[in-house]
C-alpha positions as CSV (number, residue, x, y, z in Angstrom):
1,M,-39.1,-45.4,-19.7
2,P,-40.5,-44.0,-16.4
3,D,-42.4,-46.2,-14.1
4,D,-45.6,-44.4,-14.3
5,L,-45.7,-44.6,-18.2
6,R,-44.9,-48.4,-17.8
7,T,-47.8,-48.8,-15.4
8,T,-50.2,-46.8,-17.8
9,L,-49.2,-49.0,-20.7
10,L,-49.6,-52.2,-18.8
11,A,-53.0,-51.1,-17.5
12,R,-54.2,-50.3,-21.0
13,R,-53.0,-53.7,-22.4
14,Y,-54.6,-55.5,-19.3
15,R,-58.1,-53.6,-20.2
16,R,-57.7,-55.0,-23.8
17,W,-57.5,-58.5,-22.6
18,L,-60.4,-57.9,-20.2
19,L,-62.7,-57.2,-23.1
20,A,-63.1,-61.1,-23.3
21,Y,-65.4,-60.8,-20.3
22,P,-68.9,-59.6,-20.8
23,R,-69.6,-55.9,-20.4
24,A,-71.7,-56.3,-17.0
25,Y,-69.0,-58.5,-15.5
26,R,-66.3,-55.9,-16.5
27,R,-68.4,-53.2,-15.0
28,E,-68.6,-55.1,-11.5
29,R,-65.5,-56.8,-11.2
30,G,-63.2,-55.1,-13.9
31,P,-61.5,-52.6,-11.6
32,E,-60.8,-55.2,-8.9
33,I,-59.3,-57.6,-11.4
34,L,-57.2,-54.9,-12.9
35,A,-55.8,-53.5,-9.7
36,T,-54.9,-57.2,-8.6
37,L,-53.1,-57.8,-12.0
38,L,-51.1,-54.5,-11.5
39,D,-50.1,-55.1,-8.0
40,A,-48.9,-58.7,-8.9
41,A,-47.0,-57.4,-12.0
42,D,-43.2,-57.3,-11.8
43,P,-41.5,-54.1,-11.5
44,G,-40.7,-52.4,-14.9
45,R,-43.0,-54.6,-16.9
46,S,-45.0,-52.9,-19.6
47,R,-46.8,-56.0,-21.2
48,P,-48.9,-58.7,-19.7
49,P,-47.0,-62.1,-19.6
50,A,-48.5,-64.5,-22.3
51,R,-49.7,-66.9,-19.5
52,E,-51.8,-64.2,-17.9
53,A,-53.2,-63.2,-21.2
54,A,-54.3,-66.7,-22.1
55,L,-55.8,-67.1,-18.7
56,L,-57.8,-63.8,-19.3
57,L,-58.9,-64.8,-22.6
58,R,-60.0,-68.3,-21.4
59,H,-61.8,-67.2,-18.4
60,G,-63.4,-64.2,-20.0
61,L,-64.8,-66.3,-22.9
62,G,-65.8,-69.0,-20.5
63,R,-67.8,-66.5,-18.5
64,R,-69.5,-65.4,-21.9
65,V,-70.4,-69.1,-22.7
66,A,-71.9,-69.5,-19.2
67,E,-73.9,-66.5,-19.6
68,A,-75.0,-67.1,-23.2
69,G,-76.9,-70.2,-22.5
70,R,-77.2,-73.5,-24.5
71,R,-79.6,-72.2,-27.2
72,A,-77.1,-69.5,-28.3
73,F,-74.4,-72.0,-29.0
74,V,-76.8,-74.4,-30.8
75,V,-77.7,-71.3,-33.1
76,A,-73.9,-70.5,-33.4
77,A,-73.1,-74.0,-34.3
78,V,-75.8,-74.3,-37.0
79,A,-74.9,-70.8,-38.4
80,A,-71.3,-71.7,-38.5
81,V,-71.9,-74.9,-40.7
82,L,-74.1,-72.9,-43.1
83,G,-71.8,-70.0,-43.2
84,G,-68.8,-72.3,-43.9
85,L,-70.4,-74.0,-46.7
86,S,-71.8,-70.8,-48.2
87,G,-68.1,-69.2,-47.9
88,I,-66.7,-72.4,-49.8
89,A,-69.1,-71.7,-52.7
90,L,-68.5,-67.8,-52.5
91,G,-64.6,-68.1,-52.4
92,S,-64.7,-70.6,-55.5
93,W,-67.1,-68.3,-57.4
94,L,-64.9,-65.4,-56.9
95,A,-61.8,-67.2,-58.0
96,W,-63.7,-68.1,-61.4
97,R,-65.3,-64.6,-61.8
98,D,-62.4,-63.6,-64.2
99,V,-62.4,-66.6,-66.4
100,D,-64.0,-66.4,-69.8
101,R,-67.7,-67.3,-69.6
102,M,-67.6,-69.2,-72.9
103,A,-65.7,-72.4,-73.5
104,P,-62.5,-72.2,-75.6
105,D,-63.3,-71.6,-79.3
106,R,-63.0,-74.3,-82.0
107,A,-60.0,-72.7,-83.8
108,T,-57.9,-72.8,-80.6
109,A,-58.9,-76.3,-80.0
110,V,-58.0,-77.4,-83.5
111,S,-54.6,-75.6,-83.3
112,F,-53.8,-77.4,-80.2
113,A,-54.8,-80.7,-81.3
114,H,-52.7,-80.3,-84.5
115,A,-49.6,-79.9,-82.2
116,V,-50.6,-82.7,-79.7
117,L,-52.4,-85.6,-81.4
118,P,-50.1,-88.1,-83.4
119,G,-53.0,-89.7,-85.3
120,A,-55.2,-88.3,-88.2
121,F,-58.1,-86.2,-87.4
122,G,-60.3,-83.6,-89.1
123,D,-60.6,-79.9,-88.6
124,A,-64.1,-80.1,-87.1
125,A,-64.6,-79.3,-83.3
126,D,-67.7,-80.0,-81.3
127,N,-68.7,-77.8,-78.3
128,Y,-69.8,-79.8,-75.3
129,G,-71.5,-77.0,-73.6
130,R,-71.0,-73.6,-75.0
131,S,-70.5,-72.0,-71.5
132,T,-67.6,-72.6,-69.3
133,F,-70.1,-74.3,-66.8
134,W,-73.5,-75.1,-67.9
135,N,-76.6,-77.3,-67.5
136,P,-76.7,-77.6,-63.7
137,Y,-75.9,-81.3,-63.3
138,S,-78.8,-82.7,-61.1
139,N,-78.7,-86.2,-62.1
140,N,-76.9,-88.2,-59.5
141,S,-75.1,-85.1,-58.4
142,L,-75.4,-86.0,-54.7
143,H,-72.8,-88.9,-55.5
144,G,-69.8,-86.5,-55.9
145,G,-68.2,-84.7,-58.7
146,T,-68.3,-81.1,-59.7
147,G,-72.0,-80.8,-59.8
148,V,-72.1,-78.9,-62.9
149,R,-71.0,-79.9,-66.5
150,V,-67.8,-78.5,-67.9
151,G,-68.0,-76.8,-71.2
152,R,-65.3,-78.0,-73.5
153,T,-64.5,-78.2,-77.2
154,S,-63.5,-81.7,-78.6
155,V,-61.6,-82.8,-81.5
156,T,-61.8,-86.5,-82.5
157,G,-59.3,-88.5,-84.4
158,T,-58.1,-92.1,-85.0
159,V,-55.4,-94.1,-83.1
160,P,-52.4,-94.6,-85.4
161,P,-51.5,-98.1,-86.4
162,P,-49.8,-100.2,-85.0
163,G,-49.7,-98.3,-81.5
164,G,-51.9,-99.5,-78.7
165,P,-53.4,-97.0,-76.0
166,E,-50.3,-96.9,-73.9
167,Q,-47.9,-96.2,-76.7
168,V,-50.1,-93.4,-78.0
169,A,-50.3,-92.0,-74.6
170,A,-46.5,-92.0,-74.3
171,A,-46.3,-90.1,-77.7
172,V,-48.9,-87.7,-76.5
173,R,-47.3,-87.0,-73.2
174,Q,-44.0,-86.4,-75.1
175,Q,-45.7,-84.0,-77.3
176,L,-47.2,-82.0,-74.4
177,N,-43.9,-81.7,-72.6
178,A,-42.3,-80.5,-75.8
179,Q,-45.0,-78.0,-76.4
180,G,-44.5,-76.5,-72.9
181,W,-47.6,-77.9,-71.0
182,R,-47.4,-78.4,-67.3
183,D,-48.7,-80.9,-64.8
184,V,-48.8,-83.5,-67.5
185,R,-50.3,-86.6,-65.9
186,T,-51.4,-90.0,-67.3
187,K,-54.3,-92.0,-66.1
188,V,-54.7,-95.7,-67.1
189,V,-58.0,-97.6,-66.5
190,R,-57.6,-101.3,-66.6
191,N,-60.2,-104.2,-66.3
192,G,-58.2,-106.7,-64.3
193,T,-55.3,-107.9,-66.0
194,S,-56.5,-107.3,-69.4
195,P,-54.9,-104.5,-71.7
196,P,-56.0,-100.9,-70.6
197,V,-59.6,-100.1,-71.3
198,S,-58.6,-96.4,-71.8
199,V,-55.7,-94.1,-71.2
200,E,-56.0,-90.3,-70.5
201,V,-53.4,-87.7,-70.6
202,T,-53.9,-84.3,-69.1
203,G,-51.8,-81.0,-69.0
204,T,-52.3,-77.3,-68.4
205,R,-50.8,-74.3,-70.3
206,A,-51.8,-70.6,-70.5
207,G,-55.1,-70.9,-68.6
208,Y,-56.2,-74.0,-70.7
209,L,-56.6,-77.6,-69.5
210,A,-56.2,-80.4,-72.2
211,A,-57.4,-83.9,-71.8
212,V,-56.5,-86.6,-74.4
213,Q,-58.5,-89.9,-74.1
214,I,-57.1,-92.9,-75.9
215,T,-59.7,-95.7,-76.1
216,P,-60.6,-97.4,-79.5
217,D,-61.0,-93.9,-80.5
218,L,-58.9,-90.7,-80.0
219,S,-60.3,-87.5,-78.6
220,F,-58.8,-84.2,-77.5
221,D,-60.8,-82.0,-75.1
222,L,-59.8,-78.3,-74.4
223,M,-61.4,-76.4,-71.6
224,W,-60.4,-73.8,-69.1
225,A,-58.0,-74.7,-66.3
226,E,-58.7,-74.2,-62.7
227,P,-57.6,-70.5,-61.7
228,P,-54.5,-70.0,-59.8
229,G,-55.3,-69.7,-56.0
230,H,-58.6,-71.2,-56.4
231,R,-58.3,-73.8,-53.6
232,R,-56.7,-71.1,-51.3
233,D,-59.6,-68.8,-52.0
234,T,-62.1,-71.6,-51.4
235,I,-60.6,-72.5,-48.0
236,L,-60.2,-68.9,-46.9
237,G,-63.8,-68.4,-47.9
238,G,-65.0,-71.4,-45.9
239,L,-63.2,-70.4,-42.8
240,A,-64.3,-66.9,-43.0
241,G,-68.0,-68.0,-43.4
242,A,-67.8,-70.3,-40.5
243,L,-66.3,-67.8,-38.3
244,L,-68.7,-65.0,-39.4
245,G,-71.7,-67.6,-39.1
246,A,-70.7,-68.5,-35.6
247,L,-70.3,-64.9,-34.5
248,F,-73.6,-63.9,-36.1
249,G,-75.6,-66.6,-34.4
250,L,-74.0,-66.1,-31.1
251,V,-74.4,-62.4,-31.0
252,T,-77.8,-62.3,-32.2
253,S,-79.2,-65.0,-30.0
254,I,-77.6,-63.4,-26.9
255,R,-78.9,-60.0,-27.9
256,V,-82.6,-61.0,-28.6
257,R,-82.8,-62.4,-24.9
258,R,-83.0,-58.7,-24.0
259,Y,-86.4,-58.4,-25.6
260,G,-89.8,-59.7,-24.9
261,R,-91.3,-63.2,-25.8
262,G,-93.0,-61.7,-29.0
263,R,-89.6,-60.6,-30.4
264,Q,-88.0,-63.8,-29.5
265,R,-90.6,-65.9,-31.3
266,A,-90.1,-63.7,-34.3
267,Y,-86.3,-64.3,-34.1
268,S,-86.9,-68.1,-33.8
269,G,-89.2,-68.1,-36.9
270,L,-86.6,-66.2,-38.9
271,C,-83.9,-68.7,-37.9
272,V,-86.1,-71.4,-39.1
273,A,-86.7,-69.7,-42.4
274,T,-83.2,-69.0,-43.0
275,L,-82.3,-72.8,-42.3
276,L,-85.1,-74.0,-44.8
277,L,-83.9,-71.8,-47.5
278,L,-80.2,-72.0,-47.2
279,T,-80.0,-75.7,-46.2
280,P,-80.7,-77.3,-49.7
281,A,-77.8,-75.3,-51.3
282,C,-75.5,-76.2,-48.5
283,L,-76.4,-79.9,-48.3
284,G,-75.7,-80.1,-52.0
285,N,-72.5,-78.3,-51.6
286,I,-71.1,-81.0,-49.3
287,P,-70.7,-83.6,-51.9
288,T,-69.7,-81.4,-54.6
289,S,-67.1,-79.7,-52.6
290,T,-65.6,-83.0,-51.2
291,G,-65.6,-84.2,-54.7
292,S,-63.5,-81.6,-56.0
293,L,-61.1,-81.8,-53.0
294,L,-60.8,-85.5,-53.6
295,A,-60.3,-84.8,-57.5
296,N,-63.4,-86.7,-58.1
297,T,-64.3,-84.4,-61.0
298,N,-64.5,-86.8,-63.9
299,R,-68.0,-86.0,-64.9
300,N,-68.0,-86.7,-68.7
301,G,-64.2,-86.7,-68.5
302,T,-61.6,-84.9,-66.5
303,G,-62.6,-81.4,-65.7
304,P,-61.5,-78.5,-63.5
305,S,-62.5,-78.3,-59.7
306,V,-65.3,-76.2,-58.7
307,Y,-66.7,-75.9,-55.0
308,W,-69.9,-74.1,-55.7
309,G,-71.9,-76.9,-57.6
310,G,-74.2,-77.4,-54.7
311,F,-75.7,-73.8,-55.1
312,V,-76.7,-74.6,-58.8
313,I,-78.6,-78.0,-58.4
314,Y,-82.3,-78.6,-57.7
315,G,-83.1,-74.9,-58.0
316,A,-81.1,-74.3,-54.8
317,E,-79.6,-70.9,-56.0
318,P,-82.8,-68.7,-55.9
319,L,-83.7,-70.2,-52.4
320,A,-80.2,-69.3,-51.2
321,I,-80.6,-65.8,-52.5
322,L,-84.0,-65.6,-50.9
323,S,-82.3,-66.5,-47.4
324,L,-80.7,-63.1,-47.3
325,L,-84.1,-61.6,-46.6
326,P,-84.7,-63.4,-43.1
327,I,-81.0,-62.9,-42.4
328,L,-81.6,-59.1,-42.8
329,A,-84.8,-59.4,-40.9
330,V,-82.8,-61.0,-38.0
331,I,-80.4,-58.2,-37.8
332,V,-83.4,-55.7,-37.8
333,T,-85.0,-57.6,-35.2
334,C,-81.9,-57.6,-32.8
335,A,-80.9,-54.1,-33.6
336,W,-84.4,-52.5,-33.3
337,P,-84.6,-50.5,-30.1
338,R,-87.0,-51.6,-27.5
339,P,-90.2,-49.4,-27.1
340,A,-89.9,-47.1,-24.2
341,T,-92.2,-48.0,-21.4
342,A,-94.6,-45.1,-20.3
343,R,-94.3,-43.8,-16.7
344,T,-97.4,-43.0,-14.9
345,S,-97.3,-40.6,-11.9
346,T,-99.6,-41.1,-8.9
347,T,-100.6,-38.4,-6.6
348,A,-101.2,-39.0,-2.9
């Protein structure tokens, strides 16, 4: 490769890293920095060294931080938190969007129960919530858990004599494994050293989640299982939301500084309105999301993990939707051009 072509490529790549600096600083000092970098470059080099690229990025972002001011980063930090919690909810909701809106039907629950339960039971099944998720669970929802009730279809039976809860659980676990259920797990609840108060066996198969609870009675609950990739989509949604929120807050707060005090006051008012509208849903989403991440989803029995529960409690969902209006107004406020100042000519 000719030396002049290498120099052109090197200069082009240095200019890309110089984009980390503010525009005004690049306009004033950019040519000088670029010339210094090219003079110090090793002969035949066509790419900046990794160390120099890292220094340019760090110094450029540091210059932007110094010019942005403290208020811009306060706005960016708050926007990152709200955006992250909203992204968690959106990612979880998108993962669930293809799941049937209605809980599994009674015929399916009875057929699975016949193959799993060892004791006698009838062919009647009860729907605990007809929808997959229903009745926003506002009672004590801030103490963790899913935040919504999980729709399920239940079949009840009797524990076969002379077996105890643990013996019946072992038989159920064996049946689940034989029928091809996956992630079969047993949870035993004890009260000190006494016999178990209850034993629960769970498993997943073909998009279903089955939970068999053995107490003095025997019950079989069938519901939809957590979609594949649900946790991945939730985490990616939270990271993307936090990044977009931080960039949105930083860019708009820097841009609004170019305008007069009237528009800056309008911007501040819109930010406060967004905060008031979006905060209830985001605060509610903290315990519901952490509860799901920590598998604390046993509201009314074991259920699938959800991470958007905070957006459906205490009427927070309509407020979160209304927050789109001040967000849009912030964009318009920062993008609307400044009015041209009229020039008056004076005659001597």
